[in-house]
All heavy atoms as an XYZ file, in Angstrom:
1042
protein
N      98.039    115.647    104.647
C      97.152    114.839    103.848
C      95.824    114.615    104.580
O      94.766    114.676    103.962
C      97.819    113.502    103.516
C      97.011    112.654    102.610
S      97.754    111.109    102.044
C      99.350    111.074    102.679
N      95.889    114.347    105.883
C      94.642    114.085    106.595
C      93.788    115.346    106.695
O      92.563    115.257    106.716
C      94.912    113.439    107.959
C      95.522    114.332    108.963
N      96.840    114.699    108.942
C      94.981    114.962    110.017
C      97.095    115.505    109.942
N      95.989    115.688    110.604
N      94.403    116.520    106.730
C      93.644    117.781    106.742
C      92.926    117.960    105.406
O      91.751    118.347    105.364
C      94.563    118.982    107.058
C      93.833    120.296    106.873
C      95.117    118.863    108.470
N      93.599    117.667    104.317
C      92.957    117.764    103.004
C      91.804    116.763    102.893
O      90.757    117.072    102.308
C      93.985    117.555    101.897
C      94.978    118.714    101.804
C      95.886    118.615    100.592
N      96.685    117.411    100.515
C      97.871    117.236    101.106
N      98.395    118.201    101.834
N      98.531    116.108    100.965
N      91.976    115.585    103.452
C      90.897    114.593    103.437
C      89.709    115.102    104.255
O      88.550    114.961    103.837
C      91.393    113.252    103.982
N      89.981    115.700    105.406
C      88.896    116.257    106.232
C      88.174    117.377    105.483
O      86.939    117.422    105.459
C      89.438    116.772    107.561
C      88.374    117.444    108.392
C      87.454    116.687    109.115
C      88.261    118.835    108.427
C      86.456    117.297    109.854
C      87.268    119.450    109.162
C      86.371    118.680    109.872
O      85.377    119.282    110.596
N      88.922    118.269    104.854
C      88.305    119.363    104.094
C      87.455    118.822    102.941
O      86.383    119.366    102.642
C      89.366    120.332    103.586
C      89.979    121.146    104.704
O      89.387    121.316    105.775
N      91.187    121.642    104.480
N      87.914    117.773    102.305
C      87.131    117.125    101.250
C      85.827    116.593    101.834
O      84.749    116.787    101.261
C      87.959    116.010    100.609
C      87.216    115.187     99.587
C      86.854    115.736     98.362
C      86.891    113.859     99.839
C      86.170    114.976     97.413
C      86.224    113.093     98.901
C      85.867    113.663     97.695
O      85.192    112.908     96.771
N      85.895    115.937    102.984
C      84.712    115.399    103.661
C      83.724    116.517    103.969
O      82.524    116.388    103.698
C      85.153    114.660    104.930
C      84.052    114.054    105.729
C      83.460    112.847    105.523
C      83.418    114.618    106.882
N      82.502    112.624    106.480
C      82.461    113.698    107.324
C      83.578    115.807    107.583
C      81.651    113.933    108.428
C      82.777    116.048    108.689
C      81.824    115.114    109.100
N      84.214    117.630    104.518
C      83.353    118.772    104.835
C      82.685    119.303    103.571
O      81.501    119.648    103.583
C      84.160    119.886    105.553
C      83.369    121.185    105.631
C      84.572    119.431    106.943
N      83.422    119.340    102.460
C      82.855    119.850    101.211
C      81.705    118.983    100.697
O      80.880    119.451     99.913
C      83.940    119.974    100.138
O      84.267    118.708     99.589
N      81.623    117.741    101.149
C      80.569    116.832    100.718
C      79.348    116.842    101.634
O      78.321    116.239    101.301
C      81.109    115.395    100.633
C      82.246    115.143     99.648
C      82.713    113.697     99.758
C      81.833    115.478     98.236
N      79.439    117.504    102.784
C      78.343    117.478    103.759
C      77.026    118.014    103.198
O      75.982    117.393    103.377
C      78.715    118.254    105.020
C      79.594    117.519    106.014
C      80.041    118.463    107.126
C      78.876    116.318    106.589
N      77.050    119.173    102.591
C      75.833    119.731    102.000
C      74.684    119.866    102.978
O      73.536    119.585    102.627
N      74.968    120.267    104.226
C      73.924    120.453    105.221
C      73.428    119.182    105.887
O      72.516    119.220    106.705
N      74.023    118.061    105.556
C      73.617    116.776    106.140
C      74.490    116.448    107.348
O      75.552    117.025    107.530
C      73.744    115.662    105.106
C      72.890    115.877    103.871
C      73.219    114.874    102.801
N      74.536    115.186    102.257
C      74.985    114.758    101.096
N      74.260    113.964    100.356
N      76.179    115.100    100.665
N      74.042    115.505    108.140
C      74.842    115.051    109.285
C      76.110    114.348    108.808
O      77.174    114.492    109.408
C      74.023    114.109    110.161
N      75.980    113.585    107.721
C      77.106    112.852    107.145
C      77.016    112.950    105.627
O      75.921    112.912    105.074
C      77.093    111.364    107.536
C      76.989    111.154    109.005
C      75.803    110.717    109.573
C      78.068    111.421    109.846
C      75.693    110.547    110.941
C      77.954    111.254    111.208
C      76.765    110.828    111.757
O      76.651    110.659    113.099
N      78.150    113.020    104.972
C      78.094    112.989    103.506
C      77.567    111.641    103.034
O      77.738    110.614    103.689
C      79.553    113.156    103.077
C      80.292    113.612    104.273
C      79.524    113.152    105.462
N      76.935    111.666    101.885
C      76.479    110.423    101.269
C      77.676    109.691    100.675
O      78.537    110.300    100.035
C      75.472    110.727    100.169
O      75.183    109.553     99.440
N      77.712    108.412    100.862
C      78.789    107.613    100.281
C      78.740    107.699     98.759
O      79.772    107.570     98.098
C      78.747    106.156    100.792
C      77.545    105.410    100.209
C      80.051    105.446    100.510
N      77.572    107.977     98.201
C      77.445    108.126     96.750
C      78.199    109.341     96.227
O      78.540    109.398     95.049
C      75.975    108.228     96.346
C      75.208    106.951     96.627
O      75.834    105.874     96.634
O      73.982    107.031     96.847
N      78.452    110.325     97.098
C      79.188    111.526     96.701
C      80.699    111.341     96.776
O      81.445    112.178     96.279
C      78.797    112.722     97.582
C      77.350    113.126     97.381
O      76.777    112.801     96.314
O      76.787    113.758     98.294
N      81.129    110.269     97.396
C      82.564    110.006     97.533
C      83.117    109.551     96.188
O      82.711    108.523     95.651
C      82.805    108.934     98.595
C      84.248    108.539     98.878
C      85.071    109.738     99.330
C      84.285    107.438     99.934
N      84.009    110.341     95.644
C      84.613    110.044     94.351
C      86.077    109.674     94.586
O      86.939    110.538     94.687
C      84.493    111.246     93.422
C      85.015    110.974     92.030
O      85.502    109.851     91.771
O      84.941    111.893     91.193
N      86.340    108.399     94.684
C      87.697    107.942     94.989
C      88.668    108.264     93.870
O      89.848    108.488     94.118
C      87.688    106.450     95.305
C      86.882    106.103     96.558
C      86.644    104.613     96.650
C      87.579    106.612     97.805
N      88.185    108.334     92.649
C      89.055    108.703     91.527
C      89.444    110.171     91.604
O      90.503    110.572     91.130
C      88.367    108.405     90.203
N      88.599    110.995     92.227
C      88.868    112.425     92.343
C      89.788    112.731     93.520
O      90.288    113.833     93.651
C      87.558    113.197     92.499
C      87.763    114.698     92.468
O      88.574    115.164     91.647
O      87.116    115.400     93.266
N      90.011    111.789     94.386
C      90.848    112.017     95.568
C      92.276    111.539     95.311
O      92.869    110.855     96.123
C      90.240    111.323     96.787
O      90.086    109.948     96.552
N      92.829    111.939     94.160
C      94.180    111.512     93.766
C      95.223    111.865     94.816
O      96.204    111.168     94.990
C      94.552    112.159     92.437
C      93.744    111.673     91.271
C      94.109    112.443     90.018
N      93.743    113.854     90.094
C      92.544    114.346     89.792
N      91.611    113.542     89.394
N      92.301    115.632     89.870
N      94.994    112.961     95.500
C      95.941    113.448     96.482
C      96.124    112.453     97.632
O      97.229    112.118     98.020
C      95.452    114.796     97.008
C      96.407    115.438     97.972
O      97.600    115.097     97.965
O      95.959    116.300     98.742
N      95.027    111.957     98.174
C      95.101    111.062     99.326
C      94.491    109.693     99.053
O      94.640    108.782     99.859
C      94.435    111.693    100.557
C      93.115    112.338    100.278
C      91.960    111.597    100.238
C      93.046    113.697    100.046
C      90.748    112.192     99.977
C      91.830    114.312     99.787
C      90.684    113.553     99.748
N      93.841    109.500     97.931
C      93.219    108.218     97.599
C      94.158    107.027     97.650
O      93.794    105.966     98.147
N      95.401    107.159     97.171
C      96.325    106.024     97.229
C      96.691    105.598     98.659
O      97.181    104.507     98.875
C      97.566    106.542     96.493
C      97.067    107.621     95.613
C      95.940    108.263     96.371
N      96.401    106.460     99.625
C      96.735    106.197    101.031
C      95.464    105.961    101.849
O      95.447    106.224    103.051
C      97.488    107.391    101.625
C      98.675    107.805    100.820
N      99.912    107.235    100.995
C      98.810    108.702     99.817
C     100.756    107.783    100.134
N     100.114    108.673     99.408
N      94.411    105.477    101.207
C      93.124    105.412    101.885
C      92.473    104.043    101.800
O      92.886    103.180    101.037
C      92.183    106.469    101.296
O      91.843    106.155     99.968
N      91.407    103.912    102.624
C      90.607    102.701    102.646
C      89.149    103.109    102.866
O      88.873    104.084    103.561
C      91.076    101.728    103.758
C      90.903    102.317    105.148
C      90.373    100.382    103.658
N      88.243    102.387    102.246
C      86.814    102.577    102.473
C      86.266    101.297    103.074
O      86.379    100.223    102.473
C      86.075    102.906    101.175
C      84.565    103.116    101.318
C      84.261    104.346    102.179
C      83.911    103.238     99.952
N      85.701    101.422    104.267
C      85.112    100.283    104.962
C      83.601    100.332    104.791
O      82.977    101.364    105.045
C      85.473    100.328    106.446
C      86.960    100.367    106.765
C      87.177    100.502    108.270
C      87.664     99.139    106.219
N      83.016     99.222    104.400
C      81.582     99.110    104.114
C      80.961     98.186    105.161
O      81.241     96.986    105.190
C      81.396     98.554    102.706
C      79.957     98.332    102.320
O      79.056     98.380    103.184
O      79.721     98.087    101.123
N      80.097     98.776    106.008
C      79.466     98.021    107.090
C      78.056     97.555    106.726
O      77.341     97.053    107.585
C      79.404     98.876    108.360
C      80.753     99.125    108.965
C      81.511    100.219    108.562
C      81.276     98.270    109.913
C      82.760    100.450    109.102
C      82.535     98.496    110.452
C      83.276     99.585    110.051
N      77.633     97.714    105.478
C      76.259     97.369    105.112
C      76.019     95.862    105.063
O      74.900     95.418    105.284
C      75.861     97.988    103.751
O      76.755     97.514    102.736
C      75.909     99.508    103.806
N      77.038     95.093    104.776
C      76.885     93.638    104.689
C      76.972     92.999    106.070
O      76.141     92.186    106.442
C      77.945     93.027    103.740
C      77.863     91.516    103.734
C      77.771     93.586    102.339
N      77.984     93.392    106.836
C      78.204     92.820    108.166
C      78.738     93.903    109.092
O      79.901     94.280    108.988
C      79.201     91.664    108.083
C      79.422     90.955    109.409
O      78.928     91.434    110.460
O      80.093     89.915    109.406
N      77.907     94.411    110.000
C      78.357     95.476    110.901
C      79.520     95.070    111.816
O      80.221     95.928    112.337
C      77.113     95.785    111.743
C      75.970     95.233    110.984
C      76.504     94.092    110.173
N      79.745     93.784    111.977
C      80.826     93.308    112.834
C      82.152     93.146    112.088
O      83.215     93.172    112.698
C      80.438     91.960    113.466
C      79.175     92.020    114.303
C      79.323     92.931    115.507
O      80.384     92.915    116.158
O      78.360     93.676    115.781
N      82.087     92.937    110.793
C      83.287     92.689    109.989
C      83.139     93.389    108.648
O      82.703     92.784    107.660
C      83.512     91.187    109.806
C      84.846     90.863    109.151
O      85.772     91.702    109.199
O      84.972     89.761    108.591
N      83.493     94.654    108.610
C      83.298     95.475    107.410
C      84.051     94.922    106.208
O      85.144     94.378    106.332
C      83.743     96.903    107.682
N      83.459     95.110    105.065
C      84.076     94.781    103.791
C      84.986     95.940    103.402
O      84.646     97.105    103.604
C      83.000     94.568    102.706
C      83.614     94.452    101.327
C      82.153     93.354    103.031
N      86.139     95.627    102.870
C      87.039     96.658    102.368
C      86.599     96.955    100.938
O      86.858     96.186    100.021
C      88.511     96.213    102.455
C      88.880     95.999    103.920
C      89.422     97.233    101.788
C      90.243     95.419    104.156
N      85.907     98.080    100.783
C      85.349     98.451     99.492
C      86.349     99.138     98.582
O      86.183     99.173     97.372
N      87.382     99.695     99.161
C      88.442    100.384     98.408
C      89.705    100.312     99.245
O      89.653    100.488    100.465
C      88.059    101.834     98.168
C      89.203    102.724     97.808
C      89.949    103.497     98.677
C      89.766    102.942     96.517
N      90.916    104.176     97.992
C      90.826    103.860     96.648
C      89.472    102.451     95.253
C      91.590    104.290     95.581
C      90.226    102.888     94.187
C      91.270    103.795     94.350
N      90.801    100.060     98.598
C      92.093    100.095     99.271
C      93.091    100.719     98.310
O      93.358    100.177     97.238
C      92.538     98.689     99.679
C      93.834     98.580    100.466
C      93.799     99.417    101.747
C      94.139     97.131    100.795
N      93.598    101.887     98.682
C      94.535    102.605     97.837
C      95.809    101.819     97.599
O      96.287    101.082     98.463
N      96.369    102.002     96.407
C      97.531    101.192     96.015
C      98.757    101.455     96.875
O      99.537    100.537     97.144
C      97.857    101.381     94.530
C      98.333    102.749     94.131
C      97.227    103.728     93.758
O      96.037    103.403     93.890
O      97.584    104.835     93.339
N      98.975    102.667     97.346
C     100.153    102.945     98.185
C     100.005    102.303     99.559
O     100.963    101.782    100.112
C     100.387    104.456     98.332
C     100.561    105.220     97.045
C     101.959    105.359     96.502
N     103.034    105.663     97.378
C     103.543    106.876     97.609
N     103.027    107.929     97.035
N     104.568    107.018     98.409
N      98.791    102.324    100.106
C      98.537    101.681    101.396
C      98.659    100.168    101.259
O      99.270     99.506    102.093
C      97.163    102.078    101.927
C      96.764    101.548    103.292
C      97.805    101.877    104.356
C      95.393    102.102    103.691
N      98.116     99.619    100.193
C      98.228     98.166     99.949
C      99.699     97.766     99.834
O     100.139     96.774    100.421
C      97.479     97.767     98.678
C      97.565     96.271     98.389
C      96.852     95.894     97.105
N      95.421     96.082     97.181
C      94.561     95.211     97.729
N      95.008     94.080     98.236
N      93.276     95.460     97.733
N     100.489     98.549     99.098
C     101.908     98.232     98.913
C     102.681     98.342    100.229
O     103.513     97.479    100.531
C     102.518     99.155     97.863
N     102.407     99.374    101.006
C     103.099     99.548    102.285
C     102.860     98.363    103.207
O     103.733     97.947    103.955
C     102.644    100.845    102.964
C     103.007    100.967    104.426
C     104.500    100.948    104.713
O     105.290    101.398    103.861
O     104.885    100.466    105.796
N     101.657     97.809    103.138
C     101.287     96.703    104.022
C     101.578     95.336    103.420
O     101.312     94.321    104.062
C      99.798     96.810    104.368
S      99.346     98.333    105.202
N     102.103     95.299    102.189
C     102.358     94.034    101.498
C     101.122     93.146    101.482
O     101.184     91.950    101.785
C     103.524     93.274    102.148
C     104.834     94.014    102.045
O     105.071     94.650    100.998
O     105.620     93.958    103.013
N      99.977     93.724    101.113
C      98.719     92.992    101.165
C      98.395     92.315     99.846
O      98.535     92.906     98.778
C      97.571     93.934    101.536
C      97.672     94.577    102.916
C      96.510     95.518    103.131
C      97.708     93.515    104.002
N      97.920     91.100     99.954
C      97.461     90.356     98.787
C      96.035     90.792     98.453
O      95.359     91.427     99.248
C      97.482     88.860     99.097
N      95.586     90.432     97.292
C      94.229     90.770     96.859
C      93.168     90.086     97.721
O      92.017     90.481     97.718
C      94.041     90.385     95.399
N      93.557     89.064     98.487
C      92.589     88.305     99.285
C      92.120     89.036    100.543
O      91.240     88.550    101.237
C      93.186     86.955     99.670
O      94.350     87.150    100.471
N      92.685     90.204    100.843
C      92.243     90.973    102.008
C      90.919     91.628    101.638
O      90.877     92.603    100.895
C      93.304     92.021    102.424
C      92.791     92.890    103.540
C      94.580     91.331    102.835
N      89.818     91.066    102.154
C      88.486     91.527    101.760
C      87.699     92.158    102.894
O      86.782     92.939    102.654
C      87.695     90.357    101.184
N      88.026     91.813    104.147
C      87.293     92.345    105.302
C      88.284     92.772    106.382
O      89.473     92.455    106.313
C      86.332     91.295    105.896
O      87.104     90.246    106.496
C      85.386     90.719    104.851
N      87.761     93.444    107.400
C      88.605     93.857    108.521
C      89.293     92.649    109.163
O      90.444     92.726    109.561
C      87.789     94.639    109.570
C      87.406     96.015    109.034
C      88.567     94.800    110.867
C      86.547     96.831    109.987
N      88.578     91.532    109.243
C      89.148     90.332    109.856
C      90.381     89.833    109.108
O      91.237     89.170    109.692
C      88.097     89.229    109.936
N      90.496     90.169    107.829
C      91.625     89.726    107.013
C      92.858     90.619    107.147
O      93.927     90.260    106.660
C      91.240     89.706    105.526
C      90.111     88.751    105.215
O      89.988     87.723    105.911
O      89.339     89.040    104.275
N      92.703     91.765    107.789
C      93.811     92.730    107.888
C      94.874     92.174    108.830
O      94.582     91.846    109.983
C      93.306     94.097    108.387
C      94.456     95.052    108.647
C      92.324     94.698    107.382
N      96.103     92.072    108.375
C      97.164     91.532    109.231
C      97.473     92.460    110.403
O      97.511     93.688    110.243
C      98.380     91.446    108.306
C      97.917     91.775    106.941
C      96.583     92.390    107.035
N      97.679     91.868    111.559
C      98.107     92.641    112.731
C      99.465     93.262    112.422
O     100.228     92.749    111.602
C      98.190     91.730    113.949
N      99.741     94.366    113.071
C     101.014     95.077    112.916
C     101.243     95.578    111.492
O     102.363     95.707    111.038
C     102.177     94.222    113.400
C     102.098     93.958    114.898
C     103.204     93.118    115.451
N     104.513     93.512    114.958
C     105.552     92.722    114.933
N     105.443     91.486    115.359
N     106.719     93.146    114.486
N     100.138     95.856    110.777
C     100.245     96.516    109.471
C      99.714     97.943    109.635
O      98.956     98.237    110.565
C      99.426     95.773    108.414
O      98.039     95.901    108.655
N     100.104     98.822    108.738
C      99.626    100.197    108.787
C      98.108    100.238    108.638
O      97.434    101.026    109.298
C     100.312    101.034    107.708
C     100.162    102.537    107.791
C     100.638    103.078    109.131
C     100.924    103.201    106.654
N      97.558     99.365    107.824
C      96.108     99.307    107.674
C      95.423     98.939    108.985
O      94.355     99.463    109.304
C      95.734     98.316    106.570
C      94.243     98.178    106.263
C      93.618     99.517    105.898
C      94.048     97.158    105.139
N      96.037     98.088    109.776
C      95.436     97.716    111.063
C      95.362     98.911    112.003
O      94.491     98.980    112.863
C      96.203     96.573    111.722
O      97.443     97.012    112.240
N      96.254     99.888    111.830
C      96.208    101.103    112.646
C      94.927    101.886    112.359
O      94.371    102.506    113.254
C      97.412    102.016    112.387
C      98.781    101.386    112.600
C      99.002    100.973    114.030
N      98.783     99.533    114.132
C      98.832     98.826    115.242
N      99.096     99.405    116.391
N      98.618     97.537    115.240
N      94.458    101.853    111.125
C      93.196    102.513    110.771
C      92.004    101.698    111.245
O      91.094    102.218    111.878
C      93.092    102.703    109.256
C      93.686    103.944    108.647
C      93.627    103.882    107.143
C      93.002    105.192    109.144
N      92.000    100.426    110.914
C      90.833     99.610    111.218
C      90.647     99.395    112.714
O      89.528     99.173    113.165
C      90.899     98.255    110.484
O      92.086     97.562    110.857
C      90.869     98.458    108.980
N      91.707     99.504    113.489
C      91.584     99.352    114.943
C      90.772    100.473    115.578
O      90.273    100.327    116.692
C      92.969     99.307    115.606
C      93.687     97.995    115.377
O      93.063     97.043    114.869
O      94.890     97.918    115.704
N      90.603    101.589    114.884
C      89.893    102.745    115.434
C      88.441    102.842    114.955
O      87.752    103.786    115.314
C      90.621    104.040    115.042
C      91.937    104.228    115.708
N      92.069    104.712    116.985
C      93.196    103.997    115.268
C      93.344    104.778    117.300
N      94.050    104.336    116.279
N      87.969    101.900    114.169
C      86.655    102.064    113.546
C      85.512    102.138    114.550
O      84.524    102.829    114.311
C      86.401    100.984    112.489
C      86.001     99.659    113.037
N      86.913     98.732    113.484
C      84.786     99.113    113.202
C      86.275     97.669    113.904
N      84.982     97.866    113.743
N      85.615    101.475    115.683
C      84.529    101.543    116.670
C      84.430    102.917    117.328
O      83.342    103.343    117.707
C      84.706    100.456    117.736
C      84.534     99.022    117.236
C      84.805     98.037    118.359
C      83.151     98.809    116.638
N      85.549    103.628    117.416
C      85.533    104.974    117.987
C      84.698    105.923    117.152
O      83.969    106.751    117.684
C      86.948    105.529    118.111
C      87.772    104.881    119.184
C      89.191    105.418    119.185
O      89.735    105.782    118.148
N      89.792    105.474    120.360
N      84.804    105.827    115.863
C      84.052    106.738    115.007
C      82.557    106.460    115.082
O      81.742    107.374    115.061
C      84.564    106.704    113.548
C      84.070    107.932    112.790
C      84.158    105.449    112.843
C      84.743    108.113    111.459
N      82.187    105.209    115.218
C      80.767    104.864    115.352
C      80.244    105.358    116.694
O      79.148    105.911    116.782
C      80.555    103.354    115.168
C      80.884    102.985    113.708
C      79.140    102.945    115.522
C      80.938    101.519    113.423
N      81.036    105.221    117.751
C      80.622    105.698    119.071
C      80.554    107.220    119.140
O      79.612    107.780    119.699
C      81.577    105.172    120.140
N      81.535    107.913    118.554
C      81.582    109.372    118.610
C      80.691    110.039    117.575
O      80.387    111.221    117.699
C      83.019    109.869    118.418
C      83.910    109.487    119.566
O      83.461    109.289    120.679
N      85.198    109.364    119.283
N      80.338    109.305    116.520
C      79.497    109.824    115.438
C      80.080    111.090    114.820
O      79.374    112.032    114.478
C      78.060    110.033    115.909
C      77.426    108.732    116.425
C      75.958    108.828    116.714
N      75.125    109.226    115.596
C      74.703    108.434    114.613
N      75.092    107.175    114.582
N      73.915    108.876    113.662
N      81.399    111.111    114.712
C      82.108    112.258    114.152
C      83.468    111.783    113.656
O      83.961    110.735    114.076
C      82.278    113.333    115.211
N      84.094    112.556    112.785
C      85.449    112.196    112.341
C      86.411    112.141    113.524
O      86.238    112.872    114.509
C      85.837    113.342    111.407
C      84.560    113.952    110.982
C      83.619    113.775    112.131
N      87.386    111.273    113.422
C      88.432    111.229    114.446
C      89.795    111.192    113.760
O      89.971    110.539    112.744
C      88.296    110.027    115.414
C      88.362    108.698    114.667
C      87.033    110.113    116.236
C      88.605    107.511    115.569
N      90.707    111.930    114.327
C      92.085    111.913    113.868
C      92.957    111.337    114.963
O      92.607    111.380    116.144
N      94.090    110.799    114.591
C      94.980    110.177    115.566
C      96.376    110.100    114.992
O      96.561    110.145    113.774
C      94.479    108.779    115.958
C      94.074    107.949    114.773
C      94.993    107.149    114.117
C      92.777    107.989    114.299
C      94.629    106.399    113.015
C      92.397    107.238    113.185
C      93.331    106.440    112.547
N      97.348    110.008    115.865
C      98.729    109.782    115.449
C      99.417    108.981    116.528
O      99.066    109.060    117.703
C      99.462    111.088    115.177
C      99.523    112.045    116.329
C     100.195    113.347    115.934
O      99.564    114.150    115.224
O     101.351    113.527    116.335
N     100.358    108.188    116.117
C     101.072    107.327    117.048
C     102.288    106.727    116.345
O     102.595    107.065    115.213
C     100.157    106.220    117.574
N     102.905    105.808    117.033
C     104.048    105.077    116.504
C     103.848    103.609    116.848
O     103.300    103.277    117.903
C     105.330    105.611    117.144
C     106.593    104.978    116.640
C     107.835    105.620    117.260
O     107.715    106.621    117.961
O     108.920    105.068    117.036
N     104.261    102.738    115.960
C     104.186    101.304    116.232
C     105.310    100.607    115.500
O     105.952    101.172    114.618
C     102.817    100.734    115.833
C     102.649    100.472    114.356
C     102.586     99.177    113.872
C     102.538    101.516    113.449
C     102.423     98.922    112.516
C     102.361    101.277    112.093
C     102.308     99.980    111.631
N     105.538     99.358    115.885
C     106.534     98.552    115.199
C     105.799     97.644    114.222
O     104.967     96.827    114.621
C     107.346     97.729    116.192
C     108.519     97.021    115.542
C     109.393     96.339    116.561
O     108.937     95.441    117.250
N     110.634     96.765    116.650
N     106.103     97.807    112.934
C     105.379     97.031    111.929
C     105.909     95.595    111.852
O     106.837     95.218    112.567
C     105.397     97.733    110.563
C     106.779     97.793    109.946
O     107.690     97.072    110.294
N     106.931     98.684    108.972
N     105.316     94.821    110.985
C     105.662     93.396    110.889
C     107.083     93.163    110.383
O     107.624     92.077    110.543
C     104.660     92.680    109.975
O     104.703     93.248    108.683
N     107.710     94.180    109.789
C     109.099     94.065    109.335
C     110.082     94.516    110.415
O     111.284     94.558    110.176
C     109.289     94.903    108.064
C     108.495     94.382    106.875
C     108.779     95.190    105.616
N     108.292     96.545    105.683
C     107.130     96.987    105.213
N     106.320     96.150    104.625
N     106.788     98.250    105.301
N     109.540     94.896    111.593
C     110.388     95.316    112.697
C     110.777     96.782    112.656
O     111.606     97.227    113.454
N     110.182     97.549    111.754
C     110.488     98.975    111.646
C     109.557     99.799    112.520
O     108.342     99.565    112.526
C     110.329     99.454    110.195
C     111.251     98.740    109.246
O     112.374     98.414    109.598
N     110.780     98.481    108.045
N     110.119    100.764    113.244
C     109.279    101.716    113.955
C     108.676    102.661    112.930
O     109.388    103.213    112.090
C     110.080    102.513    114.987
C     110.366    101.696    116.217
O     109.693    100.701    116.490
N     111.368    102.091    116.968
N     107.364    102.832    112.992
C     106.643    103.635    112.013
C     105.786    104.655    112.730
O     104.949    104.294    113.558
C     105.746    102.737    111.133
O     106.563    101.741    110.521
C     105.031    103.532    110.075
N     106.004    105.930    112.413
C     105.150    106.994    112.925
C     104.085    107.249    111.877
O     104.366    107.231    110.685
C     105.972    108.255    113.187
C     107.013    108.049    114.263
S     108.049    109.488    114.496
C     106.886    110.590    115.259
N     102.853    107.469    112.337
C     101.773    107.684    111.381
C     100.767    108.682    111.933
O     100.693    108.926    113.134
C     101.065    106.370    111.039
C     100.370    105.741    112.214
C      99.033    106.025    112.481
C     101.039    104.874    113.067
C      98.382    105.455    113.566
C     100.408    104.302    114.141
C      99.082    104.602    114.392
O      98.459    104.044    115.460
N     100.010    109.253    111.018
C      98.901    110.143    111.340
C      97.759    109.743    110.424
O      97.962    109.567    109.227
C      99.289    111.599    111.102
C      98.182    112.587    111.390
C      98.635    114.008    111.168
N      99.633    114.327    112.190
C     100.603    115.209    112.008
N     100.725    115.846    110.872
N     101.459    115.461    112.973
N      96.589    109.588    110.995
C      95.450    109.169    110.191
C      94.175    109.868    110.598
O      94.106    110.538    111.632
N      93.159    109.700    109.769
C      91.835    110.237    110.051
C      90.800    109.257    109.524
O      91.003    108.618    108.481
C      91.649    111.639    109.430
C      90.350    112.268    109.909
C      91.744    111.596    107.913
C      90.242    113.764    109.618
N      89.727    109.108    110.275
C      88.588    108.298    109.852
C      87.393    109.230    109.709
O      87.126    110.056    110.590
C      88.276    107.206    110.878
C      89.298    106.091    110.992
C      88.942    105.156    112.145
C      89.407    105.311    109.703
N      86.673    109.088    108.609
C      85.577    109.988    108.268
C      84.302    109.176    108.036
O      84.301    108.249    107.224
C      85.932    110.778    107.008
C      87.257    111.531    107.087
C      87.777    111.870    105.700
C      87.083    112.779    107.922
N      83.216    109.519    108.742
C      81.968    108.764    108.580
C      81.213    109.154    107.319
O      81.136    110.332    106.961
C      81.168    109.142    109.830
C      81.639    110.516    110.170
C      83.093    110.557    109.770
N      80.644    108.169    106.662
C      79.768    108.368    105.511
C      78.498    107.558    105.754
O      78.500    106.617    106.547
C      80.445    107.905    104.222
C      81.408    108.903    103.666
C      82.692    108.993    104.168
C      81.030    109.758    102.649
C      83.593    109.914    103.671
C      81.927    110.690    102.140
C      83.211    110.772    102.646
N      77.445    107.943    105.084
C      76.160    107.291    105.284
C      75.465    107.044    103.953
O      75.670    107.779    102.992
C      75.274    108.186    106.163
O      74.022    107.584    106.382
N      74.638    106.033    103.927
C      73.811    105.785    102.753
C      72.396    106.318    102.955
O      71.619    106.394    102.010
C      73.768    104.295    102.421
O      73.224    103.575    103.503
N      72.065    106.717    104.213
C      70.707    107.201    104.494
C      70.685    108.497    105.317
O      69.650    108.879    105.843
C      69.894    106.118    105.198
C      70.452    105.757    106.576
O      71.402    106.410    107.049
O      69.923    104.809    107.185
N      71.821    109.172    105.458
C      71.970    110.421    106.218
C      71.773    110.244    107.715
O      71.642    111.218    108.441
C      71.042    111.537    105.691
C      71.436    112.899    106.232
O      72.622    113.183    106.421
N      70.457    113.748    106.494
N      71.719    109.023    108.198
C      71.545    108.800    109.631
C      72.517    107.745    110.154
O      73.167    107.946    111.170
C      70.107    108.377    109.926
C      69.868    108.198    111.413
O      70.251    109.100    112.188
O      69.315    107.152    111.804
N      72.614    106.644    109.466
C      73.445    105.520    109.886
C      74.855    105.674    109.334
O      75.028    105.939    108.153
C      72.847    104.203    109.356
O      71.490    104.116    109.751
C      73.628    103.008    109.866
N      75.839    105.499    110.198
C      77.219    105.460    109.714
C      77.459    104.029    109.234
O      77.667    103.123    110.029
C      78.223    105.846    110.819
C      77.989    107.279    111.282
C      79.661    105.663    110.321
C      78.813    107.677    112.491
N      77.362    103.855    107.937
C      77.541    102.510    107.397
C      78.746    102.407    106.461
O      79.014    101.348    105.905
C      76.270    101.981    106.732
C      75.604    102.962    105.792
O      76.184    104.037    105.520
O      74.484    102.665    105.336
N      79.485    103.504    106.332
C      80.747    103.520    105.612
C      81.718    104.402    106.382
O      81.318    105.425    106.958
C      80.593    104.095    104.197
C      79.787    103.224    103.277
C      78.402    103.337    103.225
C      80.419    102.297    102.455
C      77.661    102.529    102.379
C      79.686    101.500    101.598
C      78.304    101.621    101.565
N      82.976    104.018    106.391
C      84.030    104.825    107.003
C      85.161    104.913    106.001
O      85.637    103.892    105.488
C      84.517    104.231    108.331
C      83.391    104.230    109.363
C      85.728    105.011    108.848
C      83.750    103.558    110.687
N      85.579    106.152    105.738
C      86.695    106.398    104.839
C      87.882    106.790    105.691
O      87.788    107.706    106.511
C      86.322    107.514    103.850
C      87.357    107.779    102.791
C      87.755    106.766    101.912
C      87.931    109.024    102.656
C      88.689    107.009    100.922
C      88.864    109.276    101.658
C      89.241    108.266    100.798
O      90.167    108.500     99.821
N      88.977    106.091    105.534
C      90.175    106.360    106.325
C      91.353    106.729    105.441
O      91.522    106.164    104.368
N      92.124    107.701    105.922
C      93.333    108.131    105.223
C      94.473    108.099    106.230
O      94.332    108.574    107.365
C      93.179    109.557    104.641
C      94.460    110.024    103.986
C      92.024    109.605    103.662
N      95.607    107.512    105.827
C      96.752    107.420    106.743
C      98.035    107.711    105.992
O      98.132    107.470    104.806
C      96.794    106.012    107.398
C      97.721    106.000    108.577
C      97.106    104.950    106.409
C      97.516    104.848    109.523
């Protein structure tokens, strides 16, 4: 799934450093969209707004509708595994993939693989990050 998400990201580049967030069609990403999150750093670079949260990821994490920013993400949730890596993508200025294992809030050991993909509103600033896990 993360490879398909990366290939989708590459297809949106169009010769730019980063795809435009306007080109991201979450409805068209049926394959991985339910397992994804879009972080929006335009309002607060320190605490991104969750602009999209796929229904399968929300269900896995037992998240209420009140989860609106990174600060609201519960520790030891699968979503926290994605959001914990957001500073790496800004520092590296490139997509990053990762895999690991953790014990979730229900006490289950969970193996996961994810990818974070940078998007921009001005072709220079990484002000959106799309994550698939």
